[in-house]
C-alpha positions in Angstrom: -11.5 -14.8 10.7 -9.1 -13.6 8.0 -9.3 -9.9 7.3 -9.6 -10.8 3.7 -12.5 -13.2 4.3 -15.1 -11.1 6.1 -18.8 -11.3 4.9 -18.5 -8.0 3.2 -15.3 -8.9 1.4 -16.8 -12.3 0.3 -19.6 -10.3 -1.3 -17.1 -8.1 -2.9 -15.3 -11.1 -4.4 -18.6 -12.5 -5.7 -19.5 -9.1 -7.3 -16.0 -8.9 -8.9 -16.2 -12.5 -10.2 -19.6 -11.9 -11.7 -18.4 -8.8 -13.4 -15.4 -10.6 -14.9 -17.6 -13.6 -16.1 -20.2 -11.4 -17.7 -18.4 -8.4 -18.9 -14.7 -9.5 -19.5 -14.2 -13.1 -20.4 -16.3 -13.0 -23.6 -14.2 -10.1 -24.9 -10.7 -10.3 -23.4 -9.0 -12.0 -26.4 -10.4 -9.3 -28.7 -9.2 -6.5 -26.4 -5.8 -8.1 -26.3 -5.6 -7.9 -30.1 -7.1 -4.4 -30.2 -4.5 -3.1 -27.8 -7.0 -1.5 -25.4 -10.2 -2.0 -23.4 -13.4 -0.1 -24.4 -14.3 3.1 -22.5 -17.7 1.5 -21.8 -16.1 -1.0 -19.5 -15.1 1.8 -17.2 -18.8 3.0 -17.0 -20.0 -0.6 -16.3 -17.4 -1.1 -13.5 -18.4 2.3 -12.1 -22.1 1.4 -12.0 -21.3 -1.7 -10.0 -19.2 0.3 -7.6 -16.0 -1.5 -8.4 -14.2 1.5 -10.0 -14.6 3.5 -6.8 -13.4 0.9 -4.3 -10.8 2.4 -2.0 -11.9 6.0 -2.6 -14.1 7.8 -0.1 -17.7 8.5 -0.8 -17.1 12.2 -0.2 -15.2 12.3 -3.6 -17.5 10.0 -5.5 -15.9 6.7 -4.5 -17.5 3.6 -3.1 -15.6 3.6 0.2 -13.5 0.8 1.5 -9.7 0.8 2.0 -6.5 -0.6 0.6 -7.5 -4.1 1.6 -10.8 -3.9 -0.4 -8.9 -2.7 -3.4 -6.6 -5.7 -3.1 -9.6 -8.0 -2.9 -11.0 -6.6 -6.2 -7.6 -6.9 -7.9 -7.0 -10.5 -6.7 -10.5 -11.7 -7.7 -10.4 -10.0 -11.1 -7.3 -12.1 -12.0 -8.4 -15.3 -10.3 -11.7 -15.2 -12.1 -9.9 -15.3 -15.5 -8.9 -11.6 -16.1 -5.3 -10.5 -16.2 -2.9 -8.0 -14.7 -3.0 -6.2 -18.0 -6.7 -5.7 -17.5 -6.1 -4.4 -14.0 -3.6 -1.9 -15.5 -6.1 -0.7 -18.2 -9.2 -0.5 -16.1 -7.8 0.8 -12.8 -5.2 3.3 -14.0 -7.1 5.9 -11.9 -5.6 4.1 -8.9 -2.4 5.9 -9.6 -3.8 9.0 -11.4 -6.2 10.2 -8.7 -4.8 9.5 -5.2 -2.6 12.6 -5.2 -5.6 14.9 -5.9 -7.7 13.2 -3.2 -4.9 13.4 -0.6 -4.2 17.1 -1.4 -7.9 18.0 -1.1 -8.0 16.1 2.2 -5.0 18.1 3.6 -6.6 21.3 2.5 -10.0 20.7 4.1 -8.6 18.9 7.1 -10.9 16.0 6.3 -10.2 12.3 6.1 -9.6 11.9 2.4 -6.4 10.0 3.0 -4.1 13.1 2.7 -1.0 13.4 4.8 0.4 16.5 3.1 -0.8 18.9 5.8 -0.4 22.5 4.6 0.5 21.4 1.1 -2.5 22.9 -0.5 -3.4 24.6 -3.7 -6.4 26.9 -4.6 -7.4 24.4 -7.2 -7.4 21.3 -5.0 -11.1 21.3 -4.3 -12.1 21.9 -7.9 -9.9 19.1 -9.1 -12.2 16.7 -7.2 -15.2 18.0 -9.1 -13.4 18.3 -12.5 -11.4 15.1 -12.5 -11.9 12.7 -9.6 -15.7 12.4 -9.6 -16.1 12.0 -13.4 -13.3 9.4 -13.4 -14.8 7.4 -10.6 -18.2 7.6 -12.5 -16.5 6.0 -15.5 -16.9 9.0 -17.8 -13.3 10.1 -17.8 -10.0 8.2 -17.9 -6.9 9.5 -16.2 -3.2 8.5 -16.4 0.0 9.2 -14.4 3.0 10.5 -16.1 6.3 10.3 -14.2 8.8 8.2 -16.2 10.9 9.9 -18.8 13.0 8.5 -21.7 16.4 9.0 -19.9 15.2 8.9 -16.3 14.0 5.4 -15.5 13.4 4.9 -11.8 15.2 8.1 -10.8 12.2 10.3 -10.0 14.3 13.2 -8.7 16.0 13.5 -12.1 12.8 14.5 -14.0 13.6 17.1 -16.7 10.1 18.0 -17.9 9.9 21.7 -16.8 7.0 23.9 -15.8 7.8 27.6 -15.7 5.3 29.9 -14.0 3.8 32.6 -16.3 1.1 34.5 -14.5 -1.9 32.3 -13.8 -0.4 29.5 -15.9 2.6 27.1 -16.0 4.4 26.6 -19.4 5.3 22.9 -19.7 8.0 21.4 -21.9 9.3 17.9 -21.9 8.4 14.3 -22.6 7.2 11.2 -20.8 7.3 7.5 -21.8 5.8 4.1 -20.8 2.6 5.9 -19.8 -0.2 3.4 -19.0 -3.5 4.4 -20.6 -1.7 7.3 -22.2 -3.7 6.9 -25.5 -7.1 6.7 -23.9 -6.6 9.2 -21.1 -8.6 12.4 -21.0 -6.1 13.9 -18.5 -2.6 13.1 -17.2 -1.4 13.7 -13.6 2.1 14.8 -14.6 5.3 15.2 -12.6 7.2 18.4 -13.6 10.2 20.2 -12.4 9.6 23.8 -11.3 13.3 24.7 -11.2 16.1 23.7 -13.5 15.9 20.2 -15.1 16.9 17.5 -12.7 16.8 19.7 -9.6 14.4 17.4 -7.8 12.0 20.3 -7.1 8.9 18.5 -8.4 5.3 19.6 -8.7 2.2 17.6 -9.9 0.0 19.2 -12.6 -3.1 17.8 -14.1 -2.8 18.4 -17.9 -5.8 18.0 -20.2 -5.3 15.8 -23.3 -6.7 18.5 -25.6 -4.3 21.2 -24.4 -2.5 22.9 -27.3 1.1 21.6 -27.6 0.2 18.3 -25.8 0.9 15.4 -28.2 0.2 11.7 -27.6 2.9 9.8 -29.5 3.0 6.3 -30.9 1.3 3.4 -29.2 4.1 1.3 -27.7 4.1 -2.4 -28.5 4.9 -4.5 -25.5 5.8 -8.1 -24.6 2.7 -8.3 -22.4 -0.2 -6.3 -21.0 -1.6 -6.2 -24.6 -5.0 -4.9 -23.6 -3.5 -2.0 -21.8 -2.5 0.9 -24.1 0.9 2.5 -23.4 2.1 5.8 -24.9 4.8 8.4 -25.2 3.7 11.9 -24.4 5.2 15.2 -25.5 4.7 18.7 -24.1 5.7 21.8 -26.2 4.9 25.1 -24.5 1.7 23.6 -23.0 -0.1 26.2 -20.9 -1.6 24.7 -17.7 -3.7 26.8 -15.3 -2.2 27.2 -11.8 -5.5 25.8 -10.6 -4.5 22.5 -12.1 -1.7 22.2 -9.6 -2.0 19.4 -7.0 -1.0 20.7 -3.6 1.7 23.3 -3.1 4.5 23.9 -5.5 7.6 21.7 -5.0 5.7 19.0 -2.9 5.4 16.6 -5.8 8.3 14.4 -4.9 6.9 13.7 -1.4 3.4 13.1 -2.8 4.8 10.6 -5.3 6.8 8.8 -2.6 3.8 8.6 -0.2 1.6 6.9 -2.8 4.2 4.4 -4.0 3.2 2.0 -1.2 -0.3 1.5 -2.6 1.0 1.1 -6.2 3.6 -1.5 -5.1 1.1 -3.5 -3.1 -1.2 -3.5 -6.1 1.6 -4.9 -8.3 2.4 -7.4 -5.5 -1.3 -8.4 -5.5 -1.3 -8.8 -9.3 1.8 -11.0 -8.9 0.5 -13.5 -6.3 -3.0 -13.5 -7.9 -1.5 -14.4 -11.2 0.5 -17.2 -9.5 -2.7 -18.5 -7.9 -4.6 -18.4 -11.2 -1.7 -20.3 -12.9 -1.7 -22.9 -10.2 -5.5 -23.4 -10.8 -5.0 -23.7 -14.5 -2.1 -26.1 -14.1 -4.0 -28.4 -11.7 -6.9 -28.5 -14.1 -4.7 -29.3 -17.1 -2.7 -32.0 -15.2 -5.9 -33.7 -14.1 -7.4 -33.7 -17.6 -4.3 -34.3 -19.7 -3.4 -38.0 -20.2 0.0 -39.2 -21.3 1.1 -42.8 -21.6 -2.2 -44.0 -20.3 -2.7 -41.9 -17.2 -3.3 -38.3 -16.2 -0.3 -36.1 -15.6 -1.3 -35.6 -12.0 -0.8 -39.3 -11.5 2.9 -38.8 -11.5 4.7 -37.9 -8.3 7.0 -35.4 -9.9 4.1 -33.5 -11.3 2.2 -33.5 -8.0 5.2 -32.2 -6.1 5.7 -29.5 -8.6 2.1 -28.4 -8.2 2.5 -28.5 -4.5 5.5 -26.3 -4.6 3.8 -23.8 -6.9 0.8 -23.7 -4.6 2.9 -23.1 -1.5 4.8 -20.2 -3.1 1.6 -18.5 -4.3 -0.2 -18.9 -0.9 2.9 -17.8 1.1 3.2 -14.6 -1.0 -0.5 -13.9 -0.7 -0.3 -14.2 3.1 2.6 -11.8 3.4 1.2 -9.2 1.1 -2.1 -9.2 3.0 -0.2 -8.8 6.3 1.8 -5.8 5.0 -1.3 -4.3 3.4 -3.1 -4.4 6.7 -0.2 -2.6 8.3 -0.2 0.1 5.6 -4.0 0.5 6.0 -3.5 1.0 9.7 -1.0 3.8 9.0 2.2 2.1 9.9 5.4 3.3 8.1 6.4 0.0 6.6 8.4 1.1 3.5 10.9 -1.8 3.8 8.1 -4.4 4.3 6.3 -3.1 1.2 9.4 -3.5 -0.9 9.9 -7.0 0.5 6.2 -7.9 -0.2 6.6 -6.8 -3.8 9.8 -8.8 -4.3 8.4 -11.9 -2.6 5.2 -11.9 -4.7 7.1 -11.2 -8.0 9.5 -14.0 -7.3 6.6 -16.4 -6.6 4.9 -15.3 -9.7 7.9 -15.7 -11.9 8.5 -19.2 -10.7 4.9 -20.3 -10.9 4.0 -19.0 -14.4 7.2 -20.6 -15.8 6.3 -24.0 -14.3 2.6 -23.7 -15.2 3.5 -23.1 -18.9 6.0 -25.9 -18.8 3.3 -28.3 -17.5 1.0 -27.2 -20.3 3.6 -28.3 -22.9 3.2 -27.1 -26.5 -0.4 -25.9 -25.8 0.9 -23.5 -23.2 3.0 -21.8 -25.9 -0.1 -20.9 -28.0 -2.1 -17.6 -27.8 -5.2 -19.7 -27.2 -3.8 -20.7 -23.8 -4.7 -18.5 -20.9 -1.4 -19.4 -19.2 0.5 -18.0 -22.2 -1.0 -14.5 -21.5 -0.1 -14.7 -17.8 3.4 -15.8 -18.7 3.8 -12.6 -20.9 2.0 -10.3 -18.5 4.0 -11.4 -15.4 7.3 -10.0 -16.7 6.4 -6.4 -16.1 5.6 -6.9 -12.4 9.3 -6.9 -11.4 9.8 -3.6 -13.3 6.7 -1.4 -12.7 6.4 0.6 -9.6 10.1 0.3 -8.9 12.3 -2.5 -10.2 13.3 -5.5 -8.1 16.7 -4.0 -7.8 15.3 -0.7 -6.5 13.2 -2.7 -3.9 16.4 -4.5 -2.8 18.1 -1.1 -2.3 15.2 0.0 -0.1 15.3 -3.2 1.8 19.1 -2.8 2.3 18.6 0.7 3.7 15.9 -0.7 6.0 18.5 -3.1 7.3 20.9 -0.2 8.0 23.3 -1.2 5.3 
């Protein structure tokens, strides 16, 4: 039996699909135009146990592992949601893991932490103040790493945090921050030495902190229901107890959690491809031209067959790599390959699916149009395709 098709995971799929059908589909177009999803959706997802999937019960989660999280993401999109919805509703998937891992390292428990000895006096309290409320759907968190001139170069971060007694004084800016407008707190990468030194630390910064300003809402090509913001910090005082782990362990923490983020994006890519295959098949069966359905033409059938093959091959490879990550294997190269394979499949399939839909596919009323727009970010977020290729080249010894 496939690891993705156990009885428990079939039930998880059914729960996710019912959630999307009841709580998402009637409203998604409105959320796309509003530029965000309502906070109440987080609470609803939390009550169903979906928000806490992949987080241990000891911190307020629902249990499960990386594969369970992948199942939820995959089914949310295949049921008619979108990768933009995943970004908006599950931003905590990149905002919380560093806190959970640091607390696990501190207690010696099994919270998923591998930063043994990298502890902070505030790690345990961060679980109570931020992790539990977020997994309960009463708070929203974001992750702030990218800066205006930094791009993918994490080590070049210039936002500084200077120690002043029991506080850090933070100055700098961040950009492209998912859920930045709605977030109550931001897990923020800061430099505790001179700007660009690579000595990084993670701080949890409350949105209502004096000197913390949320800038303009960034308008994007896709992911319209996921709000994106610029953040500014001017002499923001952050308690030392809001530090995640030990000082100067931020770079390692960020790198360790990239695997889960990249596999999430890979999942969004192949799931979007699968959904677009389903939409295209349905359209080609129903749409008649010159007296017969589109699917009655060999060129259309073969195009659909190729789309289906690419989507399913990507899904199989991502699942294989995810299982190895869940087992604790160091598969950095394979994660990069999985992301690139899934993104390439998605890029091809969404383009072909929209083409098969003809003029209707170009309209906002067409679901395939949303997937076409949303798919473009997947080869950029979590490390660009080019960065993944560099990781792969290093893995080859080049």
